N, C-alpha and C positions, 0 to 999 in steps of 0.2 A: 794074557795079554791087557796093554789098558786102553780102552776104547775112550775117546774123545769125539762128543759133537762139540763141535766149534758156531757159536752162535756169533755173528758178530751183527748187533744192530748199530748201524752207523750213522751217525747223523750229518745228513748230510748239509752243507748251506751251499745257497746257490745265490743266479745271475739274474735277467732279468725274464720272467716267463714268457712274454710275450714273442720273445726270439726262438721260444723252443717248441718241437711239435711232439706227439706221439709219438714212442718209435714205433716199427712194423708189429707185428703182431703175428705169433709162433709156434702156437699154442700154449694148451693147456699141462700136461703129462701127469703121470699118477705120482704118487706121494714115494717117496727113497726110502729105503727102511734103514737103519743103524739103529739095532736093538740093542741094548745095556750100553752106549755110549755115554762120553761125557758130554755137557752142553758146556758150549764159552757164550755169552750173549755181550757184545759191545753196543752201547747206543752216542751216539753222535750228538751233541745240542743243534739245534737250532739251525738245522741242514734242510736243503732243499733239492728233489732229483734233476732240478735242472739245472742244475750247476758240477756237474758231473761228467766228465765224457760221455760215458755209458751211455746216458739218458740226453746224451746230443749236444750238451757245451763246447762252446768250441774252445774254449780257455781251458790248457793243462792243467787241470787244476788235481783232476784222480788217477796219476798212473797205474797207484796200484791196483785199486777197485777197479779200475778200467782193465786189468789183465784179469782180476777173480772172476766179470763178469762175462770173461768168455769159457771159465769153467765152474758156471754155474746155473742152479736156476734164478733165473732175475724177471720181477713183477712191473711190470711198466706202468701202472696204474695202482698204485698203495698209498693208502689217505692215512693219515692221524685223526684222529675225531673232533681233535680241540687243540688249537695251537698254544698248548702251556707244560710248562716240561713234567711237572708233577703230576699232572690229571692225567697223561697221555702214558707217563709209564706205568701209573697205577692199572691203566686199561691194558697194556701191553699183557700185565701179569694176573688178570683175574679174567679175561675178554668182556668185560664189561662198558658201557657206556660210561663217561661221568657220572650224568645221572640219575644212573642205577647204582654205581658204587659211590656214588656222591663226594667223594675229593673233584672238585671242581675248580678249584682255584691253588696256587701255591699260598701255601701256609692254612692248608686242612689238613686232616688225616682220615688215613682210610682206615675203616670197622673194622675193626679186630674181627664180625665175624664171615668178614670177605675169607678164601682159601686163594692163593696165591700159586702163582706156579713153583715158585723156590718151595713153598711148605709141601707141595706135591713131591717135588724131586725130594726132597729132604725125608719124604716118609717110604720115598722109595731106596733111601739106605745110601743117598747125594750127599757130599760133602757139600754145603754151598757158601760161596763168599762174595762180596761186592766190593767193587771199589769204583768209586764216584768222582768227578772233578767239581765239583760246585756244593757249597754248606748247603745250601735248604736241600739238599738230595742227600737227607738222609734218616738213619733208621725210627726218628720218631716220629713221621710224618705218616708210618705203618707201612712205609715200602722196605719195609727191614724185615717183617712178618717172614719167615723161613729160613734167613741168612744165618748162619752159625754165626760169621762173621763180617763184618760191614765197614768198611773203612772209608771214611771221606773228611776234606779239606777241614779245618779247624777255622781258616782264613775267606774270606769270601768264592774264591774260590784258584784252583793248581792248573800248571800246566798239562797238557797231556802227557808230557815226555814224561814228569814226576809220577803221575797215575800209571803209566805202562811199567817205570822201574818197579815200583810197589805190585805190580799185578804179577811181572817175570819172576821176583824173587820169590811171590808166592808157589806157581810154579815148580822153580826150584828146591825150593822145601818141602814140599807138599807132600802126604805121605800115599799110600798105595789108596785104589780104589776108586772109585766115579765121584765125577765130582761137577759142579755149576757153579760156573763162574760168570757174575756180569759188571762189565768194566764202560765206564760211562766218560766222554770227553766234551768237557762244557766250550772250545777255546771259539768256535763260530757263533757264540753268541755273540751280544753288543760290545766296543770296544773293539773291535778286530786290528789286533795287536799282533801277527803273525809273526814271528821270529825274523830279521834279515832275509835269510837265504829263500825264505817260503815265500816274500812275499812279493805280488804282480804289479803293487805301485811304481808309475812311474813321475819323474817333474815335470812337471807341466800338468798333470791331471787336474781336471776342475773337482770342486768336494764332492760329488757327487759319485762322479769315475772313480775317485781316488777309494773313493770307501768303499766300493764295489770291488773293487783288483785290490784292496788288503782282505774284507772277507772271503773271498777267492782266497788269499795266500791261508788263512788259518783251515780251509779244506784240506790243500796241499799239506800242512803241515799235519795235519790230525790223520791225514791219506800215508804219511810216511811212517808214523807212530803204529797204526795198524800194520801195517807190513812188518815191522818187528814182532806185534805178536803173532802173525801168522807165520814168520820163519822160523821162530822159536818150535813154535809146534813142528813145521815142516823140519827144525834139523834135528826134535826127536822121534822123528819118526810116527809120528800121528799124526797123519792127515788121511793115511789110507781108512781111519776111523775115525773121521772129523766133519762134522758138520757147522756151516761159516754162514751167518745171517749178516747184512746189513739191510740196516733199518734207519730211521730218525724218530724224535720226539713230532715234530714241528720244522716248517722250513720258516723264512723272515719276508720280510717286507722290505722293498729297495726300490722305493717307489712309483709302484706299480698300487694306482688309485687314489695317489698320492701319499699314501703312506708312506713312511721311510723310516728303517734301521731298527723294527719292528715287532711285534706279531704278537697276536691275544685280541683286538680290540675285530677283529673281520674275518671270513670266511672264503675268501678266493683260496685260488691255487695256490701262489704263491706261500700262503700258509698254510698249507694242509698235503700236496705233495711232497713227497720223501720216497725215501730210496727203498728196495726192499731185495737182498742178495743172499741167496741159500746154497751155501757149498755142501756138498754129500760126499765126496772122493770122487770131483771131477761130474757129477751129474748134471748137465745141461739142458736146458731148453729158455728160450723166453716165454711169459706167460702174459695174456693182453688180460687175462681175466681182470674185473678192479676187485681189488680186497682192500682191509684197512685193518689195523692193527690189533680190533677185539680178535683177528679170524691168529692171533702171534702164537699162542700158547697152547688152543687144542690144534694146531698145524706143527707143532713141534714135539709133542706129547704123542702124536701120531706117528713120526720119524722116528722117535724113541722105542717107539710100543709099548708105550703105558700106558694103560685107562686109564680115559678121561670125563669122571663122574661129574666134573664142576663147571668146564667152561660154557656159556649161553650161544656161543656165536659155531657157526663152522669154520670147520678146516679150509686153509685156503685151495686143497687139495681135494674137499667136497664138490660133489656134483648139483650140491645143493644151493654154491654161491651163496653171497651174499643178498642178494636181491635189489634193497634198496640201501642205502651208507646214509645214517645222519651225525649229524655235525653240531657244537654247542662251542662259542666264542666265549672268550675269558668275558670278567666282568668287564663292561663298555668302560672308557676313561676319554678314545681318541674324540671325544664330541665336535670338535670344528674340522676333522678328516671326513668322519663316517656317520656325519649327524645322528647319532645311535644315542639312546634316550639317558638325560644326565645323571651324570655320577656314577662311583664305581660301585655299584649296586647287581648283587646277583637279576634284576629285574627287567639289565638292561641288556642282556645275554641276546646275541641271535644267534636263530638255529638256522639249518642246513639241511635239503635233503637231497641227492644224489640218486638217479637208476638212470644206468647205460652213460648218455655223455650227456644227460640233461640236469643240472643242478640250479633248486630253488631256494633261494634265500629270505628267511622272513628276519626284520630286524626291527626291535622299537625304539621310535624316534617322538620326538616330542609332539606332534600333532596328531602318533596315532603306529601306522607300521609303513616302515617300506618296503615293500616285495620285490625279487629279482630274478631274472632266469634269461639262467644263459647254454647254449648249446657248443660245449667244450669241443665237439669234433670241427666244429664249421668258426669257432670263435674261443682260442682255447686261453687268450689274452681277457677274456671275460670284458669287453670291452662294450658289447651291445647287448641293452637288455631287452629281450623279446618277453615283455609279460605279456603284453595286451597285441602281438604278432600274433597273427593268423597261421592256425597249425598246428601250434602248439596247444590246443585246449584242452584237449584229456589229460596229456603228462602234466599241464598246470596244475590241475586241479588236482590227480592224484597225489602231488609232491606236495602243494597247500595243503591238503587236509591230512596228511601224516606229521607234515613239517610244525604245522599247526598243533596238534597234540603233540606232538613230541615239545614244544614250548611250554605246554599248560603244566609239566612235567616236569621241565627245568627248571622254570620258576619255583616249583611249586615245596623243591626235594630239601629235606631237613640235611644240614649242613655238621660236620662237629670239628671243632678248632683247636686246634694245639696251643699249649702252652710256648712260646718261643725266647728267651734269653735276648737282652735289651741288643747286642753284636749281631744274633741275626736277624732281628726285626732292622737293624741298619741295613744287612744286607738283603734285604725282601726289599726296602723302600729304594736302597742305590738300583736295583734290577726294574724300579716301576710296576712290585707286585702286589706291593700297599699301596698307600699314602696317609 
């Protein structure tokens, strides 16, 4: 009998976070076991949790994921550690924060000494394949470690339909045996050009409203491609032994805090809060526990019942939990918006620490350090800086001490660069990742 764990890490793009509330908490639950199963991991780029119906969004962007959420384990507060594609994926595959695994922005290389999820599974006898939709997400970044086959576009990007077709062709032709498949969709990234049937744009919309409508259309389009992938497994009678996980690498700024159509520089919820769904033969509950994608690798290995000697973060099912979460930004670029330290430099990186519902953010600026403190339960849109408010003294000092300690590590970490050809360099420039 063939077994499949289908892990869909679905990167979802979202609307205005100010309109969203955290869903209700329904408990934690135990880890569902799927020993000997295959694994399929699907990641969507630039996707916010609050632009999906199952996270409370009122536009019909995600009919399939909403359906899947009713049959899955849904994590209501799940975070990316950094709002940038390659570093966030490196964290998913190693369980380490970016300043530890040292891939801290696009254009760097994951160190060969790191052990990835694909390497672990290949060592367990899995066939390992990857299909990505952006040229800068390629094996030379180190993210190909452990994958026997890695297919990526030779141009800047490719549409989700093409990537799905390639993945389905591989599934139809694959040999017997366990496999780990990673499928990545890039469409929600800026450009916002969904196929016409999926766009929510209407004549008469102003520029900002129109861009959000198109952004939502990209989510709806990718949602339909995820459905194709899932339904193929369903038609092949594989779902009874399938784990299907949906998450994102990061979110997107859609005007909050004066930051439009981009990500990377700021550490607010719109850029960090991402979805996570895990489908395991219909096991269903909602978890209100706060988690981060550092915990994805140990969680998947626990579900697969594979001994884990490499993860440095606990499983999402562990009673230990994460305690305090840490975040770092991309190199500062939009000084006019964020006020961050000028120059796209490692020294301009912001850091944040989150415990329970309180987040502390430290940002290097021209005249020192800007500090912000937000109570996410009272203020999910992060509109009120409570850094000087009475009643927060203890948590403020705890978060500040930890965050500034992490900042020293972030700013002093060594970095390994990769050589890129001129075409790839132009792609990174067009996406704003290098200047």
